[in-house]
C-alpha positions in Angstrom: -1.0 -135.4 -209.1 1.9 -136.9 -211.0 5.4 -135.7 -211.2 6.1 -132.5 -213.0 7.9 -132.5 -216.4 11.0 -131.1 -214.7 11.0 -133.9 -212.1 10.7 -136.5 -214.8 13.6 -135.0 -216.8 15.7 -134.9 -213.6 14.9 -138.5 -212.7 15.5 -139.7 -216.3 19.0 -138.2 -216.2 19.6 -140.0 -212.9 18.3 -143.4 -214.0 19.8 -143.4 -217.5 23.4 -143.5 -216.7 24.6 -144.8 -220.1 25.7 -142.7 -223.1 23.8 -143.1 -226.4 26.8 -144.9 -227.8 26.8 -147.3 -224.8 23.1 -148.1 -225.2 23.5 -148.5 -229.0 26.4 -150.9 -228.5 24.5 -152.9 -225.9 21.4 -153.1 -228.1 23.5 -154.9 -230.7 24.4 -157.8 -228.3 22.7 -161.1 -228.2 22.3 -160.6 -224.4 20.2 -157.4 -225.1 18.2 -159.0 -227.9 17.3 -162.0 -225.8 16.3 -160.0 -222.7 12.8 -159.1 -221.7 9.3 -159.9 -223.0 7.4 -159.0 -226.1 3.9 -157.7 -226.4 2.9 -160.3 -229.0 5.2 -163.2 -228.0 7.7 -162.6 -230.8 9.8 -159.9 -232.4 11.5 -157.1 -230.5 11.2 -157.0 -226.7 9.6 -154.0 -225.0 13.0 -153.1 -223.4 14.9 -153.3 -226.6 12.4 -151.0 -228.3 12.7 -148.7 -225.2 16.5 -148.6 -225.6 16.2 -147.4 -229.2 13.9 -144.6 -228.0 16.3 -143.7 -225.2 19.1 -143.3 -227.7 16.9 -140.9 -229.8 16.1 -138.9 -226.7 19.7 -138.7 -225.6 20.8 -137.6 -229.0 18.1 -134.8 -229.2 17.7 -132.4 -226.3 16.7 -134.3 -223.1 16.1 -130.9 -221.4 13.5 -130.0 -223.9 11.7 -133.2 -224.9 8.7 -133.6 -227.2 5.4 -134.8 -225.6 6.1 -138.3 -227.0 9.7 -138.3 -225.6 8.5 -137.0 -222.2 5.9 -139.8 -222.1 8.6 -142.4 -222.7 10.9 -140.7 -220.2 8.1 -141.2 -217.6 7.9 -144.9 -218.6 11.7 -145.3 -218.2 11.7 -143.7 -214.8 8.8 -145.9 -213.6 10.5 -149.0 -214.9 13.9 -148.2 -213.4 12.5 -147.2 -210.1 10.4 -150.3 -209.8 13.1 -152.8 -210.9 15.9 -151.1 -208.9 13.7 -151.3 -205.8 13.2 -155.0 -206.4 16.6 -156.0 -207.6 19.0 -153.2 -206.6 20.4 -155.2 -203.7 21.8 -157.8 -206.0 24.9 -155.7 -206.2 25.7 -156.5 -202.6 25.2 -160.2 -202.9 26.6 -161.1 -206.3 30.0 -160.8 -207.9 30.3 -158.5 -211.0 30.3 -161.6 -213.2 27.3 -163.1 -211.5 25.4 -159.8 -211.8 26.0 -159.4 -215.5 24.4 -162.8 -216.1 21.1 -161.9 -214.4 18.0 -161.0 -216.3 17.5 -157.9 -214.2 20.9 -156.5 -215.1 20.4 -157.1 -218.8 16.9 -155.8 -218.8 17.9 -152.6 -217.0 20.6 -152.0 -219.5 18.0 -152.2 -222.3 16.3 -149.3 -220.4 19.6 -147.3 -220.2 20.7 -148.2 -216.7 23.9 -150.0 -216.0 23.8 -151.3 -212.4 27.6 -151.5 -212.4 27.9 -147.8 -212.8 25.7 -146.8 -209.9 
């Protein structure tokens, strides 16, 4: 069986460590817009679209999400868990400046997680 709604909400709040304002400001940068892959090879990246959804969730009531919001929260948790397991150790081997230039750092920020904050 999958995680309960309560577990997903708790994990979402752990992984998404940026405020809605921080995510919005990040989404306006060229680094954000150029990060990640697109479903159709063009247009907005999956992560950039996710960031916009995260802002909406954070501005509503993350403790009482709609079914659609909860489904996206599950996706965010899975993405962050997977990528932090793969790339989380970069913090130990790279300087702050080097880290901010990596695809992993930029991609995770699109998903609401700033590796420099955790």
